[in-house]
N, C-alpha and C positions, 0 to 999 in steps of 0.2 A: 378568477375568484380572488377575493381579498382575505388576508389573514384575520383571525379574531383579534380583538384589542389586546395590546400588550404594553408593558413598560420597557424602557430602553435606557441603558446606562453605558457610558464610554469611559471606563477608568483610565487613569494615566499612570498607574503602577500595578504590578502583579499582585501585591498584597491587597490592594483595593478591589481588584477583580475577584480574588479568592474570597474575600470577605462578603462580597455581593452574592456569590454562589452559596456560601455557608448560611447566609441570612434569608435566602429566598429559595425554598424547595421548589424544584421543577424548572428553575431557570436554565437557560441554554447559553453556551458560549458561541460567539460568532467571530470568525477571523475574516474570511473573504465574503461569506454569505452565499457562495455559489450553490451550496447544498441545502442549507437551513432555510433560506428565504423561499425557494420553490415549494418545499414541504409545508411551510407555514401557509403559503397561499392555497395549497390544496387542503389545508387543515388536517394534515396527517400529524403534524406537531402543532401544539398551541401553548407554547410556554408563557407563563405570566410575565416573565422578564427575559430580555435578551441582553447579555453582557458582551459588548463589543470590545475585544482586546486589541483592536487595530492601532490604538494610540499608545500601547504599553511599550516603552523603549527596551532594547536589548534582546528582542525575540526574533530579529530578522537576519541573523547571521548564519553563515556556513563556516565551520572551522574544523581543522584536523587536530585531534587530541588523543595521545596515548593509543595509537593504532586504530582509531575509529574516526568517522566523519560525523560531526554534530550538526544537525539541521534544526534551527529554531522554529517556534510555532508560527511565526509570521513570514517564513520564507515561501515565496510564491512558486507555483509550479514552474513558471518560466525560468526562475533563478535556479531551481533544482536541475532543470533540463540543460541549462547552459553552463553550469559550474564545471570547471576543469577538474577540480578535486573529486567530484562525484563521478564524472565521466571516466576518470582513470581508476578510481578506487571502488566504485559501486555502479558500474555501467548500467546494470538492469534498471536501477532506480532512475537514472537520467533518461533512459529510453522510455520508461513508463511515464515519466513526467512530460516528456515531449509529445506523447500520444494522448494526454489527458485533455478532453474537451476541445474547444476552439481557442483562438487567440485571446479573446476576451476572458474566458475562464482561466486560461493559463496565466494571464497577467493579473488576475484578481484573487483566484483561489490559492490555497496553501497546501503544501505537502502534508503537514501535520493535521490540517483540517480534513483532508481526504482520508487519512488513516483513522482519525477519530470517528468519522462518519460511517466507515465500515460498510460501504455499499457492496452488494454482492457481485457487481460487474465493474468495479473501479480498477484502475490500472496499478497504482502505486502500492496498495496493500499487498498484492501478490509479489511485487518486487521486494518489499520490506520483509515479507515472510521468507522468501527464497534466500535472501541475504543474511538472515538471522539477526535482524535488527532488534534493538532494545528501545522500548518506549519509556520516557521519563514523565511521570505524572506528578503534579503538585496540588496540594490542597492547603487549607489554612492550618491543618495539623502536621504538615511535613511533606516529604518527597518519597516516592517509591519508583522502582524500576520494574517494568513488565516485559517479559520476553515476547517477541512477536508470535511465537508458537502458542502463547496463552492469551493474546490480546484480542483476537477476532473470535467472538463468541457465537454470533448468529447474524441473520440479516439485520443491518443497521444497528448492530449491538456490539459494543466493545467491552473490554474489562474495566474501562474507566468508571469510577464512582461518580454519582451526580454532582458532587462538590469538587471534582478534580478537573484540572486543565492539563492537556497534553502539551507540555512546554518545550519538548525536544524529542527528536528521534536520533538514536545513535546507531550508525551502520558500520560494522567492521570493515576496515580498509583492506581490499584485496592485496595479497602478497604475490610474489613471483609464482608463476604456475597456476594462478587462479583467474578465471574469467567468468563473466556473467552476462546475461542477455534477457530481453523481454520481447515478446511478440504476441499479436492478437488479431482476431477478426472483429472489426467494428460492426455495430448494428446496421449501418447503412452500406455495408459491403466493402468498406475500405478499412483504414486503420485509425479512423477518428471515431468519436462517439464512444459510448459504453461498449464493453466487450461482450459479444455473443459467447466467445471463449478466448481465453488468453493464458499464457504460461510464462513464468519467469524461472530461470535456472542459474545456478552457480555451480561451477565444476573446478576441482583442483586436480591437476595432472602431476604425477611424480614418476619419473623413470619410464615414461611411455604408457603408464596405466592411470586409470581414474582412482584417486585415493579418497576423494570426498565429493559429495554432490548433494544439492538440495533443489527441489523442484516444487513450485507452487502454482496453483490454478486459480483463475478468476472467471466469473461469468457462467460457470456450469452448475454451481451448487448454491447452498444457502449462505455461504461465507467464503472468503479466501481460504484455500485449503492446501496443505502439503500433499504432494503426490509421493508419499514415502516409499511405496512399492517400486516406483520407477527409479528413485534415487538408489535404493538398495540393489536393484537389478543391475545398475550401471557401474557401481563401485567394484573395482577389481578387473574390469574389462579394459580393453585397449582404447575405448572411446571411438571406435570405428563407426561408420554409418550403420553397419549391420547391428552392432551392439546397441547403438542409440535407438534404432527402430524396434528392436526386441524389448528394450527397457520401456520405451514409450507406450507399448501396448498395455502396460499396467497403470497408466496415468490415472484412470478413474477409480481404481480399486480403493475402497475405504472412503470414497467421496459420495455423498448423497446427491446424485445428478438429478436436476429438476427440469421437467418440460416447461417451456414458456412460449410466448408469442414468437420467439426467434428460433425455436428448434425443439425437436423431440428428444427424449432421453438418448436414443440411439445416435442421433445426429450430434448432440452435445458430447457424448462419450467419444465419438469419432474425432471431433474437433479437439478435445482435450489431448488425445493421442498425437494428432498432427502438430499442434502448437507446442506440446511438450518436446517433441522431437526437434522442431525448428529452434526452440530456445536452447536446447542442449547442444545442438550442433554449433550454434553461434557462440555459446559459452566455451565450448571446447576449443574452437578456433581462436577465441580471445585468450585462452589460457596457454596456447601453444607456441 
């Protein structure tokens, strides 16, 4: 199917891109186009204008600043996956990027684009949520920061305003004693493709006990969601396999688990527990 007719602009500055959004209600931003173009072909989205920011300079860098890792709007999945800074300071995000789509998607799509798209079964939103990332949005009126906890609103819906561009994601850099990990079951039975269910975890160990933890799920509900009950159950334990297994049983609590073509509510709930446990064990091992 072909998309409906639309206008296209490719600004060469961020100010020009923001002005185009401000002047054209309903316009959509495109970075790699890996999510937007298929939806336009299906006519689920029919924007009157596509603002392609792929030519805007200064948005394709990964940098370490003041205890966090900054990932620009044009950083490709492949760059996120292969970055030494992200692998050492935010491993769950590097792992999630490495499991995003196929080679073509990873070389064309962007981390910020995946976050802004907010797909219910995408990999990197769960990692950003577990890592406590901050989204930096900019409009013609200025800049604001949005915590990952508040960013993912519903299916394909983020907290971005229609006139805003997600220009950067900032991920806290893991310190000593903190580890993170991401794992999933893909829709084709492996670890590629969208997640039937997946989990990202970040754990801090202190004196042989878990002092802090965050767990996020993807693929099981209407949006990437924190498994807050699992994190709460794990904190204060010794992080043993038994403690992880017990905590993971709470993974789906507070999450609206949805049945779909890939599994029933019971099956998705079970997978949430399994992958929460796997991510936690790997995070604890990395912390230790």
